[in-house]
C-alpha positions as CSV (number, residue, x, y, z in Angstrom):
1,M,142.3,78.1,102.2
2,A,138.8,77.6,100.6
3,V,136.2,80.3,100.2
4,R,133.0,79.8,101.4
5,K,130.3,81.0,99.3
6,T,127.4,82.3,101.5
7,T,123.8,82.1,100.4
8,T,120.9,84.1,101.6
9,T,117.6,82.6,101.8
10,T,114.0,84.5,101.9
11,R,111.1,83.4,103.8
12,K,107.7,83.4,101.9
13,A,104.8,85.3,104.0
14,P,102.3,82.8,104.9
15,A,99.2,82.5,102.4
16,K,96.2,84.7,103.3
17,K,93.6,82.3,104.5
18,S,90.3,83.1,102.5
19,T,87.0,83.7,104.1
20,S,84.6,81.1,103.8
21,S,82.9,80.4,100.5
22,V,79.8,82.9,101.2
23,G,82.0,85.5,101.1
24,I,81.7,86.3,104.7
25,S,84.4,88.7,105.9
26,I,86.6,88.5,109.2
27,M,84.6,91.2,111.0
28,G,81.3,89.7,109.9
29,N,80.1,93.2,108.9
30,S,78.9,94.9,105.7
31,K,79.1,98.7,104.9
32,A,75.5,98.6,105.3
33,D,75.3,97.0,108.3
34,M,78.0,99.3,109.8
35,R,75.9,102.4,108.5
36,K,72.8,101.0,110.2
37,W,75.0,100.5,113.4
38,E,76.3,104.2,113.2
39,V,72.5,105.9,112.4
40,E,71.2,103.8,115.6
41,S,74.4,104.8,118.0
42,A,73.6,108.4,116.8
43,M,70.2,108.4,117.2
44,S,70.7,107.5,121.1
45,T,73.1,110.1,121.3
46,L,70.4,112.9,120.4
47,K,68.0,111.0,122.7
48,R,70.3,111.4,125.3
49,A,71.3,114.9,124.6
50,A,67.7,115.7,124.8
51,E,67.1,114.0,128.4
52,I,70.0,116.0,129.5
53,Q,69.1,119.2,128.2
54,K,65.5,118.6,130.2
55,N,67.4,118.4,133.5
56,A,67.9,121.6,134.7
57,K,69.9,121.1,137.5
58,L,72.6,118.8,135.3
59,M,72.6,121.1,132.4
60,A,73.7,123.9,135.3
61,D,76.7,121.4,136.4
62,V,77.6,121.0,132.9
63,K,77.9,124.6,132.1
64,K,79.9,125.1,135.2
65,M,82.2,122.2,134.4
66,A,82.4,123.7,130.5
67,T,83.2,127.1,131.9
68,E,86.0,125.8,134.4
69,Q,87.4,123.8,131.2
70,A,87.0,127.1,129.1
71,R,89.2,128.6,131.5
72,M,91.8,126.3,131.8
73,F,91.9,126.2,128.0
74,T,92.5,129.9,127.9
75,N,95.3,129.7,130.5
76,L,97.3,126.7,128.9
77,A,96.5,129.0,125.4
78,N,98.2,131.8,127.2
79,G,101.2,129.9,128.3
80,K,99.9,129.9,132.3
81,M,99.6,127.1,134.3
82,K,97.7,127.1,137.4
C-alpha cells in the first residue's frame, strides 16, 4: 500500500490597503483634531454643570438621588442587599 504524504498550506494574510496618497487615515482625524474635540466637549460639559448648579430644584433632586445611591453602595459594600 502506498503511503500518501500530506502537506499543509498556509494562507497569507490579505495585504493591508494603504491610505490615500495625501496621508489621510481611515479615521480622518489627526491628534490635534481629536484634542480640539476633547477640549470642546469638556467646555460644553462644564457649561452644563454650571447651568445645573444654578437650578436649585434640580440640584435638590440630584443631591437626593446621590444620597440614595450612596446608601445603596454602602449597603452593597457591607453585604446587605435590600
